[in-house]
KOLVO-245394 format. One record per atom (N, C-alpha, C): atom name; residue number from 1; z, x, y; residue in one letter. Coordinates in Angstrom, 3 decimals. Each point is the difference from the previous one (the first is absolute). Layout:
BEGIN
[rec 'CA',NUM,[Z,X,Y],'a'] ...
***
This chain:
BEGIN
[rec 'N',1,[-115.290,-74.990,85.243],'x'] [rec 'CA',1,[1.359,-0.067,-0.501],'x'] [rec 'C',1,[0.687,1.335,0.285],'x'] [rec 'N',2,[1.184,-0.063,0.568],'x'] [rec 'CA',2,[0.745,1.216,0.338],'x'] [rec 'C',2,[0.548,0.639,-1.267],'x'] [rec 'N',3,[-0.111,1.300,-0.062],'x'] [rec 'CA',3,[0.492,0.713,-1.177],'x'] [rec 'C',3,[1.484,0.276,0.178],'x'] [rec 'N',4,[0.784,-0.368,-1.022],'x'] [rec 'CA',4,[1.436,0.229,0.069],'x'] [rec 'C',4,[0.327,1.337,-0.633],'x'] [rec 'N',5,[0.910,0.696,0.600],'x'] [rec 'CA',5,[0.443,1.279,-0.537],'x'] [rec 'C',5,[1.141,-0.250,-0.982],'x'] [rec 'N',6,[-0.062,0.627,-1.171],'x'] [rec 'CA',6,[1.049,-0.169,-1.017],'x'] [rec 'C',6,[1.295,0.603,0.511],'x'] [rec 'N',7,[1.096,-0.707,-0.238],'x'] [rec 'CA',7,[1.307,0.491,0.408],'x'] [rec 'C',7,[0.758,0.485,-1.229],'x'] [rec 'N',8,[0.639,1.123,0.159],'x'] [rec 'CA',8,[0.785,0.558,-1.082],'x'] [rec 'C',8,[1.332,-0.736,-0.061],'x'] [rec 'N',9,[0.348,-0.525,-1.186],'x'] [rec 'CA',9,[1.244,-0.745,-0.141],'x'] [rec 'C',9,[1.215,0.910,-0.063],'x'] [rec 'N',10,[-0.166,1.140,-0.653],'x'] [rec 'CA',10,[1.106,0.947,-0.136],'x'] [rec 'C',10,[-0.506,1.360,0.424],'x'] [rec 'N',11,[0.731,0.659,0.847],'x'] [rec 'CA',11,[-0.379,1.333,0.439],'x'] [rec 'C',11,[0.249,0.974,-1.145],'x'] [rec 'N',12,[-1.049,0.633,-0.506],'x'] [rec 'CA',12,[0.138,0.850,-1.165],'x'] [rec 'C',12,[0.466,1.415,0.335],'x'] [rec 'N',13,[-0.079,0.388,1.263],'x'] [rec 'CA',13,[0.444,1.327,0.392],'x'] [rec 'C',13,[1.205,-0.115,0.911],'x'] [rec 'N',14,[0.893,0.939,-0.115],'x'] [rec 'CA',14,[1.144,0.022,0.899],'x'] [rec 'C',14,[-0.433,0.484,1.375],'x'] [rec 'N',15,[0.920,0.019,0.913],'x'] [rec 'CA',15,[-0.301,0.491,1.342],'x'] [rec 'C',15,[-0.358,1.477,-0.089],'x'] [rec 'N',16,[-1.030,0.383,0.715],'x'] [rec 'CA',16,[-0.433,1.397,-0.033],'x'] [rec 'C',16,[0.723,0.788,1.087],'x'] [rec 'N',17,[0.436,1.183,-0.363],'x'] [rec 'CA',17,[0.672,0.886,0.929],'x'] [rec 'C',17,[-0.906,1.200,0.219],'x'] [rec 'N',18,[-0.169,0.450,1.245],'x'] [rec 'CA',18,[-0.819,1.200,0.213],'x'] [rec 'C',18,[0.514,1.158,-0.854],'x'] [rec 'N',19,[-0.903,0.864,-0.452],'x'] [rec 'CA',19,[0.342,1.023,-0.976],'x'] [rec 'C',19,[1.174,0.881,0.420],'x'] [rec 'N',20,[0.055,0.444,1.231],'x'] [rec 'CA',20,[1.104,0.847,0.441],'x'] [rec 'C',20,[1.327,-0.727,-0.072],'x'] [rec 'N',21,[-0.003,-1.261,0.376],'x'] [rec 'CA',21,[1.224,-0.793,-0.062],'x'] [rec 'C',21,[0.380,-0.311,-1.435],'x'] [rec 'N',22,[-1.005,-0.155,-0.872],'x'] [rec 'CA',22,[0.278,-0.264,-1.412],'x'] [rec 'C',22,[0.805,1.136,-0.605],'x'] [rec 'N',23,[-0.408,1.223,0.291],'x'] [rec 'CA',23,[0.712,1.156,-0.532],'x'] [rec 'C',23,[1.435,0.025,0.507],'x'] [rec 'N',24,[0.192,-0.317,1.276],'x'] [rec 'CA',24,[1.337,-0.014,0.579],'x'] [rec 'C',24,[0.840,-1.116,-0.630],'x'] [rec 'N',25,[-0.627,-1.162,-0.194],'x'] [rec 'CA',25,[0.683,-1.130,-0.615],'x'] [rec 'C',25,[0.412,0.350,-1.428],'x'] [rec 'N',26,[-0.901,0.626,-0.743],'x'] [rec 'CA',26,[0.298,0.408,-1.374],'x'] [rec 'C',26,[1.147,1.012,-0.019],'x'] [rec 'N',27,[-0.046,0.969,0.920],'x'] [rec 'CA',27,[1.064,0.996,0.075],'x'] [rec 'C',27,[1.344,-0.662,0.292],'x'] [rec 'N',28,[0.017,-0.938,0.952],'x'] [rec 'CA',28,[1.238,-0.701,0.344],'x'] [rec 'C',28,[0.549,-0.756,-1.208],'x'] [rec 'N',29,[-0.878,-0.764,-0.670],'x'] [rec 'CA',29,[0.443,-0.784,-1.154],'x'] [rec 'C',29,[0.548,0.892,-1.102],'x'] [rec 'N',30,[-0.682,1.086,-0.278],'x'] [rec 'CA',30,[0.435,0.872,-1.085],'x'] [rec 'C',30,[1.244,0.802,0.371],'x'] [rec 'N',31,[0.133,0.350,1.247],'x'] [rec 'CA',31,[1.117,0.837,0.414],'x'] [rec 'C',31,[1.284,-0.773,0.236],'x'] [rec 'N',32,[-0.124,-1.158,0.646],'x'] [rec 'CA',32,[1.204,-0.707,0.414],'x'] [rec 'C',32,[0.334,-1.219,-0.853],'x'] [rec 'N',33,[-1.017,-0.660,-0.524],'x'] [rec 'CA',33,[0.279,-1.173,-0.812],'x'] [rec 'C',33,[0.308,0.380,-1.441],'x'] [rec 'N',34,[-0.454,1.165,-0.428],'x'] [rec 'CA',34,[0.302,0.503,-1.339],'x'] [rec 'C',34,[0.519,1.429,0.139],'x'] [rec 'N',35,[1.174,0.164,0.592],'x'] [rec 'CA',35,[0.449,1.351,0.345],'x'] [rec 'C',35,[0.391,0.870,-1.178],'x'] [rec 'N',36,[0.233,-0.561,-1.174],'x'] [rec 'CA',36,[0.506,0.802,-1.105],'x'] [rec 'C',36,[-1.105,0.603,-0.862],'x'] [rec 'N',37,[-1.260,-0.340,0.273],'x'] [rec 'CA',37,[-1.097,0.632,-0.729],'x'] [rec 'C',37,[-0.296,1.328,0.687],'x'] [rec 'N',38,[-0.080,1.092,-0.743],'x'] [rec 'CA',38,[-0.191,1.309,0.628],'x'] [rec 'C',38,[-1.369,0.129,0.664],'x'] [rec 'N',39,[-0.068,0.739,1.118],'x'] [rec 'CA',39,[-1.266,0.233,0.689],'x'] [rec 'C',39,[-0.947,0.770,-0.910],'x'] [rec 'N',40,[-1.288,-0.261,0.134],'x'] [rec 'CA',40,[-0.993,0.690,-0.802],'x'] [rec 'C',40,[-0.277,-0.670,-1.330],'x'] [rec 'N',41,[0.859,-0.920,-0.432],'x'] [rec 'CA',41,[-0.197,-0.719,-1.244],'x'] [rec 'C',41,[-0.459,-1.413,0.326],'x'] [rec 'N',42,[-0.740,-0.596,-0.896],'x'] [rec 'CA',42,[-0.401,-1.383,0.246],'x'] [rec 'C',42,[1.240,-0.871,-0.035],'x'] [rec 'N',43,[0.033,-0.981,0.867],'x'] [rec 'CA',43,[1.150,-0.887,0.098],'x'] [rec 'C',43,[0.033,-0.947,-1.185],'x'] [rec 'N',44,[1.188,-0.431,-0.346],'x'] [rec 'CA',44,[0.168,-0.916,-1.117],'x'] [rec 'C',44,[-0.545,-1.366,0.363],'x'] [rec 'N',45,[-0.781,-0.561,-0.895],'x'] [rec 'CA',45,[-0.522,-1.339,0.200],'x'] [rec 'C',45,[1.104,-1.006,-0.326],'x'] [rec 'N',46,[0.019,-1.074,0.716],'x'] [rec 'CA',46,[1.006,-1.025,-0.292],'x'] [rec 'C',46,[-0.155,-0.444,-1.446],'x'] [rec 'N',47,[1.116,-0.247,-0.665],'x'] [rec 'CA',47,[-0.031,-0.357,-1.416],'x'] [rec 'C',47,[-0.522,-1.405,-0.229],'x'] [rec 'N',48,[0.024,-0.832,1.028],'x'] [rec 'CA',48,[-0.503,-1.364,-0.169],'x'] [rec 'C',48,[-1.403,-0.108,0.559],'x'] [rec 'N',49,[-0.789,-0.825,-0.617],'x'] [rec 'CA',49,[-1.377,-0.206,0.417],'x'] [rec 'C',49,[-0.232,-1.467,0.293],'x'] [rec 'N',50,[-0.907,-0.274,0.921],'x'] [rec 'CA',50,[-0.427,-1.368,0.205],'x'] [rec 'C',50,[-1.184,-0.226,-0.932],'x'] [rec 'N',51,[0.135,-0.959,-0.875],'x'] [rec 'CA',51,[-1.053,-0.286,-0.964],'x'] [rec 'C',51,[-0.682,-1.300,0.405],'x'] [rec 'N',52,[-1.303,0.070,0.196],'x'] [rec 'CA',52,[-0.777,-1.195,0.319],'x'] [rec 'C',52,[-1.184,-0.019,-0.968],'x'] [rec 'N',53,[0.165,-0.676,-1.137],'x'] [rec 'CA',53,[-1.081,0.015,-0.993],'x'] [rec 'C',53,[-1.237,-0.746,0.498],'x'] [rec 'N',54,[-1.159,0.502,-0.399],'x'] [rec 'CA',54,[-1.261,-0.664,0.282],'x'] [rec 'C',54,[-0.130,-1.185,-0.950],'x'] [rec 'N',55,[-0.326,-1.170,0.545],'x'] [rec 'CA',55,[-0.070,-1.220,-0.801],'x'] [rec 'C',55,[-1.318,-0.706,0.267],'x'] [rec 'N',56,[-0.663,-0.454,-1.059],'x'] [rec 'CA',56,[-1.199,-0.832,0.085],'x'] [rec 'C',56,[0.317,-1.325,-0.664],'x'] [rec 'N',57,[-0.421,-1.108,0.638],'x'] [rec 'CA',57,[0.155,-1.324,-0.596],'x'] [rec 'C',57,[-1.368,-0.660,0.027],'x'] [rec 'N',58,[-0.421,-0.490,-1.175],'x'] [rec 'CA',58,[-1.316,-0.617,-0.100],'x'] [rec 'C',58,[0.021,-1.035,-1.113],'x'] [rec 'N',59,[-1.089,-0.771,-0.098],'x'] [rec 'CA',59,[-0.130,-0.989,-1.066],'x'] [rec 'C',59,[-1.020,0.499,-0.999],'x'] [rec 'N',60,[0.306,-0.207,-1.291],'x'] [rec 'CA',60,[-0.889,0.445,-1.061],'x'] [rec 'C',60,[0.184,-0.897,-1.212],'x'] [rec 'N',61,[-1.085,-0.591,-0.484],'x'] [rec 'CA',61,[0.017,-0.833,-1.212],'x'] [rec 'C',61,[1.095,-1.072,0.023],'x'] [rec 'N',62,[0.163,-0.679,1.118],'x'] [rec 'CA',62,[0.979,-1.069,0.094],'x'] [rec 'C',62,[1.436,0.463,0.181],'x'] [rec 'N',63,[0.202,1.297,0.246],'x'] [rec 'CA',63,[1.335,0.542,0.225],'x'] [rec 'C',63,[0.088,0.588,1.405],'x'] [rec 'N',64,[1.199,0.001,0.539],'x'] [rec 'CA',64,[0.286,0.779,1.197],'x'] [rec 'C',64,[0.551,1.322,-0.511],'x'] [rec 'N',65,[-0.585,1.115,0.454],'x'] [rec 'CA',65,[0.364,1.322,-0.518],'x'] [rec 'C',65,[0.561,0.845,1.130],'x'] [rec 'N',66,[1.132,0.635,-0.253],'x'] [rec 'CA',66,[0.591,0.954,0.925],'x'] [rec 'C',66,[-0.017,1.357,-0.683],'x'] [rec 'N',67,[-0.544,1.008,0.682],'x'] [rec 'CA',67,[0.030,1.375,-0.507],'x'] [rec 'C',67,[0.691,0.856,1.039],'x'] [rec 'N',68,[0.987,0.774,-0.443],'x'] [rec 'CA',68,[0.765,0.863,0.897],'x'] [rec 'C',68,[0.050,1.412,-0.562],'x'] [rec 'N',69,[-0.166,0.981,0.889],'x'] [rec 'CA',69,[0.112,1.404,-0.388],'x'] [rec 'C',69,[1.449,0.433,0.188],'x'] [rec 'N',70,[0.653,0.386,-1.095],'x'] [rec 'CA',70,[1.416,0.393,0.039],'x'] [rec 'C',70,[0.210,1.324,-0.730],'x'] [rec 'N',71,[-0.636,1.091,0.451],'x'] [rec 'CA',71,[0.142,1.263,-0.716],'x'] [rec 'C',71,[1.426,0.529,0.061],'x'] [rec 'N',72,[0.450,0.551,-1.120],'x'] [rec 'CA',72,[1.316,0.612,-0.060],'x'] [rec 'C',72,[1.151,-0.973,-0.170],'x'] [rec 'N',73,[-0.303,-1.292,-0.146],'x'] [rec 'CA',73,[1.055,-0.997,-0.165],'x'] [rec 'C',73,[-0.034,-0.485,-1.442],'x'] [rec 'N',74,[1.164,-0.031,-0.638],'x'] [rec 'CA',74,[0.089,-0.463,-1.381],'x'] [rec 'C',74,[-0.047,-1.515,-0.034],'x'] [rec 'N',75,[-0.552,-0.557,-1.080],'x'] [rec 'CA',75,[-0.133,-1.455,-0.075],'x'] [rec 'C',75,[1.354,-0.701,-0.025],'x'] [rec 'N',76,[1.038,0.684,-0.472],'x'] [rec 'CA',76,[1.340,-0.589,0.001],'x'] [rec 'C',76,[0.538,-0.175,1.418],'x'] [rec 'N',77,[-0.571,0.725,0.957],'x'] [rec 'CA',77,[0.474,-0.045,1.384],'x'] [rec 'C',77,[-0.829,-0.932,0.879],'x'] [rec 'N',78,[-0.832,-0.850,-0.608],'x'] [rec 'CA',78,[-0.852,-0.933,0.747],'x'] [rec 'C',78,[0.451,-1.430,-0.284],'x'] [rec 'N',79,[0.104,-0.808,1.051],'x'] [rec 'CA',79,[0.332,-1.419,-0.123],'x'] [rec 'C',79,[-1.128,-0.829,0.591],'x'] [rec 'N',80,[-0.354,-1.093,-0.686],'x'] [rec 'CA',80,[-1.032,-0.919,0.465],'x'] [rec 'C',80,[0.610,-1.396,0.034],'x'] [rec 'N',81,[-0.144,-0.683,1.134],'x'] [rec 'CA',81,[0.530,-1.355,0.155],'x'] [rec 'C',81,[-1.088,-0.885,0.597],'x'] [rec 'N',82,[-0.200,-1.173,-0.609],'x'] [rec 'CA',82,[-0.960,-0.977,0.521],'x'] [rec 'C',82,[0.789,-1.255,0.358],'x'] [rec 'N',83,[-0.134,-0.441,1.255],'x'] [rec 'CA',83,[0.682,-1.229,0.412],'x'] [rec 'C',83,[-0.646,-0.571,1.261],'x'] [rec 'N',84,[-0.060,-1.323,0.075],'x'] [rec 'CA',84,[-0.482,-0.716,1.179],'x'] [rec 'C',84,[-1.333,0.525,0.531],'x'] [rec 'N',85,[-0.957,0.225,-0.883],'x'] [rec 'CA',85,[-1.331,0.425,0.429],'x'] [rec 'C',85,[-0.094,1.431,0.478],'x'] [rec 'N',86,[0.974,0.829,-0.350],'x'] [rec 'CA',86,[-0.072,1.409,0.377],'x'] [rec 'C',86,[0.448,0.872,-1.171],'x'] [rec 'N',87,[-0.386,1.257,0.070],'x'] [rec 'CA',87,[0.395,0.971,-1.021],'x'] [rec 'C',87,[0.651,1.176,0.710],'x'] [rec 'N',88,[1.082,0.492,-0.567],'x'] [rec 'CA',88,[0.711,1.147,0.554],'x'] [rec 'C',88,[0.086,1.073,-1.072],'x'] [rec 'N',89,[-0.411,1.220,0.365],'x'] [rec 'CA',89,[0.189,1.144,-0.893],'x'] [rec 'C',89,[0.939,0.968,0.714],'x'] [rec 'N',90,[0.947,0.513,-0.752],'x'] [rec 'CA',90,[0.931,0.966,0.573],'x'] [rec 'C',90,[0.304,1.044,-1.064],'x'] [rec 'N',91,[0.465,1.133,0.455],'x'] [rec 'CA',91,[0.309,1.055,-0.946],'x'] [rec 'C',91,[0.656,1.173,0.676],'x'] [rec 'N',92,[0.336,0.969,-0.837],'x'] [rec 'CA',92,[0.699,1.178,0.482],'x'] [rec 'C',92,[-0.509,1.226,-0.737],'x'] [rec 'N',93,[-0.197,1.072,0.760],'x'] [rec 'CA',93,[-0.440,1.268,-0.573],'x'] [rec 'C',93,[1.185,0.953,-0.016],'x'] [rec 'N',94,[0.266,0.566,-1.161],'x'] [rec 'CA',94,[1.067,0.993,-0.145],'x'] [rec 'C',94,[-0.618,1.177,-0.745],'x'] [rec 'N',95,[-0.151,1.106,0.680],'x'] [rec 'CA',95,[-0.662,1.131,-0.633],'x'] [rec 'C',95,[0.764,1.284,0.314],'x'] [rec 'N',96,[0.289,0.754,-1.033],'x'] [rec 'CA',96,[0.659,1.291,0.156],'x'] [rec 'C',96,[-0.688,1.021,-0.886],'x'] [rec 'N',97,[-0.131,1.216,0.497],'x'] [rec 'CA',97,[-0.537,1.074,-0.838],'x'] [rec 'C',97,[0.787,1.276,0.288],'x'] [rec 'N',98,[0.212,0.756,-1.053],'x'] [rec 'CA',98,[0.767,1.232,0.126],'x'] [rec 'C',98,[-0.691,1.088,-0.824],'x'] [rec 'N',99,[-0.176,1.153,0.624],'x'] [rec 'CA',99,[-0.601,1.147,-0.686],'x'] [rec 'C',99,[0.950,1.180,0.167],'x'] [rec 'N',100,[0.422,0.579,-1.127],'x'] [rec 'CA',100,[0.869,1.177,0.018],'x'] [rec 'C',100,[-0.719,1.132,-0.714],'x'] [rec 'N',101,[-0.188,1.089,0.698],'x'] [rec 'CA',101,[-0.574,1.209,-0.597],'x'] [rec 'C',101,[0.880,1.169,0.407],'x'] [rec 'N',102,[-0.324,1.178,-0.483],'x'] [rec 'CA',102,[0.828,1.180,0.246],'x'] [rec 'C',102,[0.254,0.230,1.494],'x'] [rec 'N',103,[-1.071,0.062,0.798],'x'] [rec 'CA',103,[0.145,0.272,1.436],'x'] [rec 'C',103,[-0.404,-1.195,0.859],'x'] [rec 'N',104,[0.024,-1.178,-0.577],'x'] [rec 'CA',104,[-0.533,-1.151,0.727],'x'] [rec 'C',104,[0.761,-1.263,-0.373],'x'] [rec 'N',105,[0.347,-0.762,0.993],'x'] [rec 'CA',105,[0.651,-1.291,-0.236],'x'] [rec 'C',105,[-0.597,-1.020,0.959],'x'] [rec 'N',106,[-0.406,-1.140,-0.523],'x'] [rec 'CA',106,[-0.584,-1.056,0.832],'x'] [rec 'C',106,[0.540,-1.333,-0.486],'x'] [rec 'N',107,[0.494,-0.790,0.948],'x'] [rec 'CA',107,[0.472,-1.350,-0.317],'x'] [rec 'C',107,[-0.518,-0.938,1.073],'x'] [rec 'N',108,[-0.725,-1.022,-0.411],'x'] [rec 'CA',108,[-0.549,-0.983,0.930],'x'] [rec 'C',108,[0.380,-1.390,-0.462],'x'] [rec 'N',109,[0.216,-0.865,0.969],'x'] [rec 'CA',109,[0.245,-1.397,-0.329],'x'] [rec 'C',109,[-0.637,-0.864,1.074],'x'] [rec 'N',110,[-0.428,-1.168,-0.399],'x'] [rec 'CA',110,[-0.503,-0.959,0.978],'x'] [rec 'C',110,[0.367,-1.392,-0.471],'x'] [rec 'N',111,[0.393,-0.794,0.954],'x'] [rec 'CA',111,[0.420,-1.360,-0.271],'x'] [rec 'C',111,[-0.656,-0.892,1.034],'x'] [rec 'N',112,[-0.291,-1.203,-0.379],'x'] [rec 'CA',112,[-0.550,-0.959,0.944],'x'] [rec 'C',112,[-0.111,-1.350,-0.647],'x'] [rec 'N',113,[-0.072,-1.013,0.823],'x'] [rec 'CA',113,[-0.145,-1.346,-0.530],'x'] [rec 'C',113,[-1.011,-0.757,0.840],'x'] [rec 'N',114,[-0.471,-1.106,-0.536],'x'] [rec 'CA',114,[-0.962,-0.829,0.714],'x'] [rec 'C',114,[0.227,-1.452,-0.389],'x'] [rec 'N',115,[-0.491,-0.882,0.830],'x'] [rec 'CA',115,[0.002,-1.435,-0.274],'x'] [rec 'C',115,[-1.144,-0.599,0.808],'x'] [rec 'N',116,[-0.959,-0.598,-0.686],'x'] [rec 'CA',116,[-1.142,-0.622,0.678],'x'] [rec 'C',116,[-0.177,-1.412,-0.527],'x'] [rec 'N',117,[-0.280,-0.945,0.907],'x'] [rec 'CA',117,[-0.236,-1.401,-0.360],'x'] [rec 'C',117,[-1.354,-0.430,0.519],'x'] [rec 'N',118,[-0.658,-0.874,-0.768],'x'] [rec 'CA',118,[-1.327,-0.479,0.361],'x'] [rec 'C',118,[-0.106,-1.486,-0.292],'x'] [rec 'N',119,[-0.658,-0.720,0.902],'x'] [rec 'CA',119,[-0.304,-1.406,-0.254],'x'] [rec 'C',119,[-1.159,-0.028,-0.988],'x'] [rec 'N',120,[0.081,-0.887,-0.974],'x'] [rec 'CA',120,[-1.057,-0.092,-0.998],'x'] [rec 'C',120,[-1.076,-0.959,0.497],'x'] [rec 'N',121,[-1.278,0.305,-0.242],'x'] [rec 'CA',121,[-1.091,-0.760,0.603],'x'] [rec 'C',121,[-0.328,-1.343,-0.651],'x'] [rec 'N',122,[0.621,-0.353,-1.089],'x'] [rec 'CA',122,[-0.349,-1.254,-0.676],'x'] [rec 'C',122,[1.211,-0.537,-0.764],'x'] [rec 'N',123,[-0.097,-1.254,-0.433],'x'] [rec 'CA',123,[1.057,-0.548,-0.842],'x'] [rec 'C',123,[-0.043,0.735,-1.339],'x'] [rec 'N',124,[1.171,0.391,-0.443],'x'] [rec 'CA',124,[0.086,0.836,-1.202],'x'] [rec 'C',124,[0.996,-0.572,-0.990],'x'] [rec 'N',125,[-0.003,0.580,-1.198],'x'] [rec 'CA',125,[0.952,-0.353,-1.059],'x'] [rec 'C',125,[0.928,1.205,-0.218],'x'] [rec 'N',126,[1.099,0.091,0.760],'x'] [rec 'CA',126,[0.849,1.190,-0.082],'x'] [rec 'C',126,[0.593,0.245,-1.385],'x'] [rec 'N',127,[0.226,-1.041,-0.766],'x'] [rec 'CA',127,[0.571,0.168,-1.334],'x'] [rec 'C',127,[-0.934,0.701,-0.975],'x'] [rec 'N',128,[-1.286,0.077,0.327],'x'] [rec 'CA',128,[-0.975,0.646,-0.886],'x'] [rec 'C',128,[-0.437,1.371,0.517],'x'] [rec 'N',129,[0.724,0.548,0.963],'x'] [rec 'CA',129,[-0.345,1.309,0.555],'x'] [rec 'C',129,[0.214,1.091,-1.042],'x'] [rec 'N',130,[-0.882,0.985,0.006],'x'] [rec 'CA',130,[0.101,1.156,-0.903],'x'] [rec 'C',130,[-0.211,1.262,0.817],'x'] [rec 'N',131,[0.699,1.053,-0.384],'x'] [rec 'CA',131,[-0.164,1.257,0.724],'x'] [rec 'C',131,[-0.125,1.161,-0.970],'x'] [rec 'N',132,[-0.705,1.034,0.466],'x'] [rec 'CA',132,[-0.113,1.252,-0.744],'x'] [rec 'C',132,[0.239,1.142,0.981],'x'] [rec 'N',133,[0.482,1.112,-0.530],'x'] [rec 'CA',133,[0.227,1.194,0.821],'x'] [rec 'C',133,[-0.484,1.195,-0.789],'x'] [rec 'N',134,[-1.035,0.666,0.533],'x'] [rec 'CA',134,[-0.608,1.102,-0.715],'x'] [rec 'C',134,[-0.438,1.064,0.993],'x'] [rec 'N',135,[0.420,1.242,-0.199],'x'] [rec 'CA',135,[-0.389,1.136,0.843],'x'] [rec 'C',135,[0.243,-0.261,1.485],'x'] [rec 'N',136,[1.136,-0.613,0.336],'x'] [rec 'CA',136,[0.352,-0.215,1.397],'x'] [rec 'C',136,[-0.670,-1.198,0.655],'x'] [rec 'N',137,[-0.734,-0.810,-0.776],'x'] [rec 'CA',137,[-0.671,-1.186,0.538],'x'] [rec 'C',137,[0.657,-1.244,-0.593],'x'] [rec 'N',138,[0.555,-0.830,0.869],'x'] [rec 'CA',138,[0.576,-1.275,-0.406],'x'] [rec 'C',138,[-1.054,-1.077,0.188],'x'] [rec 'N',139,[-0.217,-0.815,-1.036],'x'] [rec 'CA',139,[-0.923,-1.134,0.097],'x'] [rec 'C',139,[0.743,-1.261,-0.404],'x'] [rec 'N',140,[-0.020,-0.996,0.881],'x'] [rec 'CA',140,[0.618,-1.290,-0.277],'x'] [rec 'C',140,[-1.113,-1.041,0.031],'x'] [rec 'N',141,[-0.121,-0.781,-1.080],'x'] [rec 'CA',141,[-0.998,-1.072,-0.089],'x'] [rec 'C',141,[0.731,-1.328,-0.072],'x'] [rec 'N',142,[-0.370,-0.909,0.917],'x'] [rec 'CA',142,[0.630,-1.318,0.060],'x'] [rec 'C',142,[-1.113,-1.040,-0.070],'x'] [rec 'N',143,[-0.016,-0.833,-1.039],'x'] [rec 'CA',143,[-1.056,-1.014,-0.103],'x'] [rec 'C',143,[0.107,-1.035,1.127],'x'] [rec 'N',144,[-1.170,-0.411,0.514],'x'] [rec 'CA',144,[-0.035,-1.079,0.986],'x'] [rec 'C',144,[0.148,-1.334,-0.734],'x'] [rec 'N',145,[0.470,-1.019,0.704],'x'] [rec 'CA',145,[0.101,-1.331,-0.600],'x'] [rec 'C',145,[-1.404,-0.579,-0.151],'x'] [rec 'N',146,[-0.141,-0.975,-0.880],'x'] [rec 'CA',146,[-1.304,-0.643,-0.186],'x'] [rec 'C',146,[-0.461,-0.657,1.297],'x'] [rec 'N',147,[0.933,-0.597,0.751],'x'] [rec 'CA',147,[-0.357,-0.629,1.276],'x'] [rec 'C',147,[-0.563,1.033,0.976],'x'] [rec 'N',148,[0.580,1.177,0.029],'x'] [rec 'CA',148,[-0.488,1.052,0.894],'x'] [rec 'C',148,[-1.378,0.491,-0.437],'x'] [rec 'N',149,[-0.217,0.087,-1.312],'x'] [rec 'CA',149,[-1.297,0.445,-0.500],'x'] [rec 'C',149,[-1.094,-1.006,0.337],'x'] [rec 'N',150,[0.322,-1.303,-0.118],'x'] [rec 'CA',150,[-1.023,-1.025,0.209],'x'] [rec 'C',150,[-0.180,-0.382,1.467],'x'] [rec 'N',151,[0.866,0.478,0.887],'x'] [rec 'CA',151,[-0.113,-0.391,1.396],'x'] [rec 'C',151,[-0.953,0.879,0.799],'x'] [rec 'N',152,[-0.637,0.958,-0.636],'x'] [rec 'CA',152,[-0.942,0.857,0.705],'x'] [rec 'C',152,[-1.271,-0.783,0.291],'x'] [rec 'N',153,[-0.486,0.070,1.217],'x'] [rec 'CA',153,[-1.189,-0.736,0.447],'x'] [rec 'C',153,[-0.958,0.972,0.665],'x'] [rec 'N',154,[-1.262,-0.059,-0.359],'x'] [rec 'CA',154,[-1.015,0.814,0.652],'x'] [rec 'C',154,[-0.388,-0.691,1.300],'x'] [rec 'N',155,[-0.085,0.758,1.063],'x'] [rec 'CA',155,[-0.388,-0.535,1.296],'x'] [rec 'C',155,[-1.421,0.446,0.301],'x'] [rec 'N',156,[-0.840,-0.967,0.333],'x'] [rec 'CA',156,[-1.404,0.263,0.272],'x'] [rec 'C',156,[-0.158,0.491,1.435],'x'] [rec 'N',157,[-0.752,1.048,0.186],'x'] [rec 'CA',157,[-0.256,0.552,1.332],'x'] [rec 'C',157,[-1.223,-0.707,0.573],'x'] [rec 'N',158,[0.124,-0.514,1.220],'x'] [rec 'CA',158,[-1.118,-0.717,0.633],'x'] [rec 'C',158,[-0.660,0.812,1.066],'x'] 
***
């Protein structure tokens, strides 16, 4: 039997630039694309962030469970919608911090939003869904229907 090589579905690394060119590229970006940041100082990071929360979906005790990592996001800024066999979680991060001292002033802000949808693996009862949010972890539990619970069949290996 021929051995198949695993194919990567998503390229996890960006295009690599040779080190000398990387420095030149960085200099160009910092000098010309952000011309108002003074030389010698770190450039200002964009105030908006792309947020892609890590999500796990699994079955446990007759429920379909979704767990999402949402650090720094308040529970009031999270929306959960279940419809047509899918679940959508969306939210927005709004964070500002300011420090004023005698010879020091620092103000930082970051904003970002996300929206992720997932097909649910079984027939569910959306009206009985429950969610909790604790320490940046969102957990949504949706009970499966009785028909979905009883339709599981063990397959014998021959």
